[in-house]
C-alpha positions as CSV (number, residue, x, y, z in Angstrom):
1,M,-11.7,-18.5,9.2
2,K,-11.6,-17.8,13.0
3,T,-12.8,-21.3,13.7
4,R,-10.0,-22.8,11.7
5,I,-7.5,-20.6,13.5
6,I,-8.7,-21.8,16.9
7,I,-9.1,-25.5,16.1
8,F,-5.8,-26.2,14.6
9,P,-3.6,-25.1,17.5
10,I,-5.7,-27.2,19.9
11,L,-5.2,-30.3,17.7
12,L,-1.5,-29.5,17.4
13,L,-1.2,-29.1,21.2
14,C,-3.0,-32.5,21.8
15,A,-0.7,-34.2,19.3
16,V,2.4,-32.7,21.1
17,I,1.2,-34.1,24.4
18,S,0.5,-37.5,22.9
19,F,3.9,-38.1,21.5
20,A,7.0,-38.7,23.7
21,K,9.5,-37.0,21.5
22,V,8.9,-33.7,19.7
23,D,11.0,-31.0,18.0
24,I,9.3,-27.6,18.0
25,D,10.6,-24.8,15.8
26,V,9.1,-21.3,16.3
27,G,10.0,-18.8,13.7
28,G,8.7,-16.2,11.3
29,E,9.3,-13.5,8.7
30,I,9.0,-9.7,8.6
31,I,9.2,-7.7,5.4
32,A,9.0,-3.9,5.4
33,G,10.2,-1.0,3.2
34,W,9.8,2.3,1.5
35,Q,8.3,3.0,-1.9
36,W,8.5,6.0,-4.3
37,D,6.4,6.6,-7.4
38,S,7.4,8.9,-10.3
39,R,3.8,9.8,-11.3
40,E,2.3,13.1,-10.3
41,I,0.2,11.7,-7.5
42,Y,-0.1,12.6,-3.9
43,P,1.3,11.1,-1.8
44,N,4.0,9.7,-4.2
45,N,5.9,7.7,-1.5
46,E,5.0,5.6,1.5
47,F,6.4,3.2,4.1
48,Y,4.9,-0.3,3.9
49,L,4.7,-3.5,5.9
50,R,4.6,-6.3,3.4
51,R,4.5,-9.3,5.7
52,I,4.4,-10.2,9.4
53,R,4.2,-14.0,9.5
54,P,4.9,-16.1,12.6
55,K,5.0,-19.9,12.1
56,I,5.3,-23.1,14.2
57,E,6.7,-26.3,12.9
58,V,6.6,-29.5,14.8
59,D,8.4,-32.9,14.2
60,F,6.7,-35.6,16.3
61,D,9.6,-38.1,16.3
62,T,13.3,-38.2,15.6
63,L,12.8,-39.6,12.1
64,S,10.4,-36.7,11.2
65,T,7.9,-39.3,10.0
66,F,5.0,-37.1,11.2
67,S,5.2,-33.3,11.1
68,A,2.9,-30.3,11.3
69,K,3.1,-26.6,10.3
70,I,1.0,-23.6,11.0
71,S,1.5,-19.9,10.0
72,F,-0.5,-16.7,10.2
73,D,-0.4,-13.2,8.7
74,L,-0.7,-10.4,11.2
75,N,-0.9,-7.5,8.8
76,S,-4.6,-6.8,9.4
77,D,-6.7,-6.3,12.5
78,F,-6.9,-10.1,13.0
79,A,-4.7,-13.1,12.4
80,E,-5.3,-14.6,9.0
81,L,-4.6,-18.3,8.6
82,K,-2.1,-19.0,5.8
83,D,-0.7,-22.6,6.1
84,A,-2.0,-25.4,8.3
85,V,-0.7,-28.8,7.2
86,I,0.0,-32.2,8.7
87,R,2.5,-34.5,6.8
88,Y,3.4,-38.1,6.9
89,K,6.8,-39.0,5.4
90,Y,7.1,-42.6,4.3
91,G,10.5,-42.0,2.8
92,R,12.3,-39.8,0.3
93,Q,10.1,-41.0,-2.5
94,L,6.7,-40.4,-0.8
95,E,5.2,-37.8,1.5
96,V,1.5,-37.4,2.2
97,G,0.0,-34.2,3.4
98,I,-3.4,-32.8,4.3
99,G,-4.5,-29.3,5.2
100,Q,-4.3,-25.8,3.8
101,R,-1.4,-24.6,1.6
102,R,-0.7,-23.0,-1.8
103,K,-1.4,-25.2,-4.7
104,P,1.7,-26.6,-6.3
105,F,2.0,-24.6,-9.5
106,G,4.7,-22.5,-11.2
107,L,8.2,-21.5,-10.5
108,E,8.1,-18.7,-8.0
109,D,6.3,-20.7,-5.3
110,I,9.4,-23.0,-5.2
111,L,11.7,-20.1,-4.4
112,G,9.4,-18.4,-1.9
113,L,8.9,-14.6,-1.5
114,G,12.4,-14.4,0.2
115,G,14.0,-16.2,-2.7
116,V,12.5,-14.5,-5.8
117,P,14.8,-12.0,-7.5
118,A,12.6,-8.9,-7.1
119,T,11.2,-7.3,-3.9
120,D,7.8,-8.9,-4.5
121,W,5.9,-11.6,-6.5
122,T,5.6,-11.0,-10.3
123,E,2.3,-10.1,-12.0
124,L,2.3,-13.7,-13.4
125,H,2.2,-15.0,-9.8
126,D,-0.7,-12.8,-9.0
127,I,-2.6,-13.8,-12.1
128,L,-2.2,-17.5,-11.2
129,D,-3.4,-16.7,-7.7
130,E,-6.5,-14.8,-8.9
131,A,-7.3,-17.3,-11.6
132,G,-7.5,-20.2,-9.1
133,Y,-4.3,-22.2,-9.8
134,L,-1.9,-20.9,-7.1
135,D,-4.3,-19.7,-4.4
136,R,-4.2,-21.2,-0.9
137,D,-6.6,-24.1,-0.7
138,I,-7.7,-27.0,1.5
139,G,-6.9,-30.5,0.1
140,V,-4.7,-33.6,0.2
141,W,-1.5,-34.1,-1.8
142,I,1.5,-36.4,-2.3
143,S,5.1,-35.4,-3.0
144,G,8.5,-36.9,-3.2
145,K,11.8,-37.3,-5.1
146,F,13.2,-40.1,-7.2
147,F,16.9,-40.7,-8.1
148,Q,19.7,-38.3,-7.3
149,E,21.1,-35.3,-9.1
150,P,21.7,-35.5,-12.0
151,Y,18.4,-37.1,-13.3
152,Q,16.5,-36.3,-10.1
153,I,12.7,-36.1,-10.5
154,E,10.6,-34.2,-7.9
155,Y,6.8,-34.3,-7.9
156,D,4.0,-32.6,-6.0
157,F,0.4,-33.5,-6.9
158,G,-2.8,-32.5,-5.0
159,I,-6.6,-32.5,-5.1
160,F,-8.2,-29.4,-3.6
161,N,-11.6,-28.0,-2.8
162,G,-11.2,-25.1,-5.1
163,H,-12.0,-21.4,-4.9
164,N,-9.8,-20.5,-1.9
165,G,-10.8,-23.6,0.1
166,D,-14.6,-23.2,-0.2
167,A,-16.2,-26.3,-1.7
168,I,-18.7,-24.6,-4.0
169,T,-18.9,-27.7,-6.3
170,S,-18.6,-31.4,-5.5
171,E,-15.9,-31.8,-8.1
172,K,-12.4,-31.1,-6.9
173,Q,-9.5,-29.1,-8.5
174,F,-6.2,-30.7,-9.4
175,A,-2.8,-29.1,-9.3
176,G,0.5,-30.7,-9.9
177,R,4.2,-29.8,-10.5
178,L,7.2,-31.8,-11.8
179,I,10.9,-30.7,-11.5
180,Y,13.5,-32.6,-13.5
181,S,17.2,-32.0,-13.0
182,P,19.2,-33.3,-16.0
183,I,22.4,-31.9,-14.5
184,K,23.1,-30.5,-11.0
185,T,23.0,-26.9,-12.1
186,V,19.7,-27.1,-14.1
187,D,16.1,-27.6,-12.9
188,I,13.3,-27.8,-15.5
189,I,9.8,-27.1,-14.0
190,A,6.4,-28.0,-15.5
191,S,3.0,-27.5,-13.9
192,Y,-0.6,-28.2,-14.7
193,G,-3.9,-27.3,-13.0
194,T,-7.5,-27.9,-13.8
195,G,-10.9,-27.2,-12.2
196,L,-14.6,-26.5,-12.8
197,D,-16.2,-23.1,-12.8
198,T,-18.5,-22.2,-9.9
199,L,-21.6,-23.8,-11.5
200,G,-19.7,-27.0,-12.3
201,L,-20.5,-26.7,-16.0
202,E,-17.1,-26.2,-17.7
203,R,-13.6,-27.5,-16.9
204,R,-10.8,-25.0,-17.4
205,S,-7.0,-25.4,-17.1
206,A,-3.6,-23.7,-17.1
207,Y,0.0,-24.8,-17.5
208,N,3.5,-23.6,-16.9
209,I,7.0,-24.5,-18.2
210,G,10.1,-23.0,-16.7
211,A,13.8,-23.5,-15.8
212,I,16.5,-22.3,-13.5
213,A,20.2,-22.7,-14.3
214,S,22.9,-21.9,-11.7
215,P,26.4,-22.3,-13.2
216,G,28.8,-21.0,-10.5
217,N,27.7,-17.7,-9.0
218,L,25.5,-16.9,-12.0
219,E,21.8,-17.7,-12.0
220,L,19.4,-17.6,-15.0
221,G,15.7,-18.3,-14.7
222,G,12.4,-17.9,-16.5
223,E,9.0,-19.4,-17.1
224,Y,5.9,-19.2,-19.4
225,I,2.3,-19.6,-18.2
226,A,-1.0,-19.8,-20.1
227,G,-4.6,-20.7,-19.3
228,N,-8.1,-19.6,-18.4
229,D,-9.5,-18.2,-15.2
230,I,-11.5,-20.9,-13.6
231,V,-14.4,-18.6,-12.6
232,T,-14.5,-16.0,-15.3
233,N,-13.0,-18.0,-18.3
234,D,-10.7,-15.0,-19.1
235,D,-7.7,-15.9,-21.1
236,F,-4.2,-15.2,-19.8
237,D,-0.6,-15.8,-20.7
238,G,2.8,-14.3,-20.0
239,Y,6.5,-14.9,-19.3
240,E,9.3,-13.8,-17.0
241,I,13.1,-14.0,-17.3
242,W,15.8,-13.0,-14.9
243,T,19.5,-13.1,-14.2
244,R,21.4,-12.5,-11.0
245,Y,25.0,-12.8,-9.9
246,T,26.4,-13.5,-6.4
247,F,29.6,-12.0,-5.2
248,G,30.3,-12.0,-1.5
249,K,27.2,-10.7,0.3
250,F,25.9,-8.8,-2.7
251,R,23.5,-10.0,-5.4
252,P,22.6,-7.7,-8.3
253,Y,19.7,-8.8,-10.5
254,L,17.8,-7.9,-13.7
255,Q,14.3,-9.2,-14.3
256,Y,11.7,-8.7,-17.0
257,E,8.1,-9.8,-17.0
258,H,5.4,-9.5,-19.6
259,N,1.8,-10.7,-19.2
260,F,-1.5,-10.5,-21.1
261,W,-5.1,-10.8,-19.9
262,K,-8.1,-10.9,-22.2
263,P,-11.7,-10.8,-20.9
264,Y,-13.9,-13.7,-21.9
265,Y,-16.5,-12.8,-24.6
266,S,-19.4,-14.6,-26.0
267,Y,-22.6,-13.5,-27.7
268,E,-24.6,-15.1,-25.0
269,S,-22.8,-13.1,-22.3
270,G,-24.2,-9.8,-23.6
271,M,-20.9,-8.0,-23.2
272,D,-20.3,-5.1,-25.6
273,P,-17.7,-6.3,-28.1
274,V,-15.8,-3.0,-27.7
275,F,-15.1,-3.8,-24.0
276,A,-14.3,-7.4,-24.9
277,D,-11.3,-6.1,-26.9
278,M,-9.9,-4.1,-24.0
279,S,-7.2,-6.6,-23.1
280,E,-4.7,-5.8,-20.3
281,R,-1.0,-6.0,-21.2
282,K,1.5,-5.3,-18.4
283,K,5.3,-5.1,-18.6
284,R,7.8,-4.8,-15.7
285,T,11.5,-4.3,-15.8
286,H,13.3,-4.6,-12.4
287,L,16.9,-3.6,-11.8
288,G,18.1,-4.1,-8.2
289,L,20.7,-5.1,-5.7
290,G,20.4,-7.5,-2.8
291,F,22.7,-7.4,0.3
292,E,22.7,-10.0,3.1
293,P,24.9,-8.7,5.9
294,I,24.1,-11.7,8.2
295,G,22.1,-14.8,7.8
296,G,18.4,-14.2,7.8
297,I,18.6,-10.5,7.1
298,R,18.3,-9.2,3.5
299,L,18.3,-5.7,2.1
300,K,17.1,-4.8,-1.4
301,V,17.3,-1.7,-3.5
302,Q,15.2,-1.8,-6.7
303,A,14.1,0.4,-9.6
304,T,11.2,-0.8,-11.7
305,Y,10.0,0.6,-15.1
306,I,6.3,-0.1,-15.4
307,D,4.7,-0.1,-18.9
308,D,1.0,-1.0,-19.0
309,N,-1.4,-0.4,-21.9
310,Y,-3.8,2.5,-21.4
311,E,-1.4,4.1,-19.0
312,T,1.7,6.4,-19.2
313,P,4.9,4.5,-18.3
314,Y,6.4,5.4,-15.0
315,T,9.2,4.4,-12.5
316,E,8.9,2.9,-9.1
317,I,11.7,2.7,-6.5
318,K,11.8,0.4,-3.5
319,L,14.0,0.1,-0.4
320,Q,13.2,-3.1,1.4
321,V,14.5,-5.1,4.4
322,S,13.4,-8.6,5.4
323,A,14.2,-10.7,8.4
324,R,13.7,-14.4,9.1
325,F,14.0,-15.9,12.5
């Protein structure tokens, strides 16, 4: 990982020197907050630092034909590489990229952490990440847009190493997403991913279908996911729905998510059937208010009701501030 962190800035610097005209954008994002838990635990509240992520984006010419991006997380004792990509844009219909990024899958990745309704990713997003369909990976991809809204079609297809960028098998993993806009206020999203387990013996897959509708100041959204963990073959499925409304600088929202995770069981695995039936079911209901006093600064107040099987339901409250620069 450290080698990747060092090599890419050197290559980027060489590219900047080689081209006559460049446009460099240095920015980043910081997310911090306070969290309270209603359970009888100690401590039951804490301050947290969710993200410190500087980034550099470079356009190598005035037409933005070639561009590069690199970003890090600085939350730990060392810088962790997140995104490192180089893109070539042939036109609106075709862009080719190579490097490390999140695989194109699902609805939330389109919005980004700053654009999702709640203060954090949903459990569905985390499941897709852990199952190998939305994790950051090294690969090559194509993307682009056809037609204009309405009837616009946007695509993003890629081939990746698999398993968080480590090429454990010779076979590559595929991930792809399509967005169709039948009218200007509606986007329909569909994704599909597939890959082989670590031994290269069995192909496993997952899919998603979702939509976002934005009539006026109201926004409605939701998605459904289902599939198998690429490594463990555990089954999962779930859905989320939300609504939020914008008036002035305020944005109240209500979001509900429900997901299900079932451990893989076979007689050959030797797993006790009793444990094989211990499926995880998680429910989250978020009620919150967002406030954006100035561009790039966002405050959120959120109450979450958490209902997981095998646990007593409880409430969680978060106060969060994020800044983009």
